[in-house]
N, C-alpha and C positions, 0 to 999 in steps of 0.2 A: 490561520485558521481557516477550515475548507469552510463550505457554504451549511453544511449540517451541523458544524461548530456553532455557528454563528447562531442558528436558529436555535441549539439546545440551550444556548447562550441567554437570548433573547428571552426564553420561558421562563430559565432560571431567575434573571431576573425580574421578570414580572413577578414570578412568584414570592420572591424576598422584597418585592415593592422598592427596589433599588434602581430609581430614575435615572441617576447617575450612569450606571454599567448599562441601563436601557438605551440611552441616550448615545452614550459611547458606541453602540452597534450600528447605527445611523448616519448617513449622508447626511449633512446639514439642509440639502436640498430635497431629501426623503419625501416622496409624495405617496401617500396613504387615499385608498377609496373604501371609504365606509360605506357597506351597503344600506338597502334598505328606507326605511319613512318613521328615523326618529330623530330626534334634535341634533345629533350629531353625526348624522348621517351627509354621504356630501366626500367631496375631494379636499385634499388639505397640501396644500405644498410648501414643507418646510418642517423641520421637526419643532420650531417654535410655534406653528399655527395647530400642529397635534398637540401640544404641550398644554396650549390655552384650555383644551379640551378635557383633560385629565380629569380637573378639581369636580366637573359636574358628575365623572362616573366615581372617584373615589369618595368624595362626600355623601354619595348616594348607597354605600356600603358601610357595613359592621365588621371590621377587619379583624373583630376578635370572633367573628363567628362566620367569617368569609375570607376564600381563598381563590387567588388565580393561580391559572395553571398547576394544577393538581396533579393533571398528567396531559401528556401530549406523544405524541407520535408523527413523526415523518412520513409521509403517506407517498412521495415521490418526489425526485430530484433527478434533473435532468442536465444539470451542469449550473447552468443561469438561473434557474427556477428551481424552488423547494415548496412542495404543499406540504401542510401540516393541519392536524385536527388537537385542538385543546381544550381541555375540560376545565372550568371553574365552578366553584359552588359554595354555597351558605346563605346568609341571611344579609338583606338588606336594611338599612336603618329604619326604614316604614316597619319592619318585621316580616316582610313577603320574604320568600325562597327565592333566590336567583342561582340557580343551577342552570350554567349557561354553558352550548359547544360552540366554539368557534372554529372556522376553516380559514388560516392564511395562506396566502400564495405571496410569496417572496420572492424578489428579483436582486440583482447584487450588482456592484460597482466597487471595484480597487477595495475587497474585501469588508465592504460595510452593504448594509441593505438600504436599496434605492427605492423600491416599489413595494408597498404592500396593498395587498386585495383581501378586504376583512368581510366574513360574511356570518349572521349570527342571528340567533331568532329575536327579531325586532320588535315584535309584541310583547315576547317575556321584558324585554329592555324599558319598553315603553311603560309596564303596568308596574314590575316590579322595583324600579329605579324611579319611579314618579316622572318620568318623561311627558306625559301626556299633557297638552293643555301647556307646555310653556315654548318660547319662541325658540325657532333653529338657532344654532351656531353659524358665527360667519365662516364661510368656508371659501373656497375658489372655485365652486361649481359643483356640478351633477356628478356622480360616481360614473367613472369613466374606464375604458380596457381598449 
């Protein structure tokens, strides 16, 4: 699978909420750097650490009225780094709209995702997903590059 195909499979798995297929695309020691000032912002080392925050996101969304990866586009591919934009939209469980755009910068090792840098509207996430006032998630430190 090419790196572009891996990114397409990543978004397809996310759209289908297929966590097993999503996880299979990552190195076990993948590092996610999540931007901003939300309870999920920071650096997560290992897929298990990332998987621990997914319920905070998933529980805040009404999946009968919300969808991840409604569309995406690969904006750049220089061999080992792929940059893409993804759109998600719909309703959170609190009734607020959560129409979000994400930018992901992926790197790869041995045909799997090794690192991800994620950027999104953190103010929207805090408001629509009810993150304001909640304690931050345990992570491995600050966003870094």
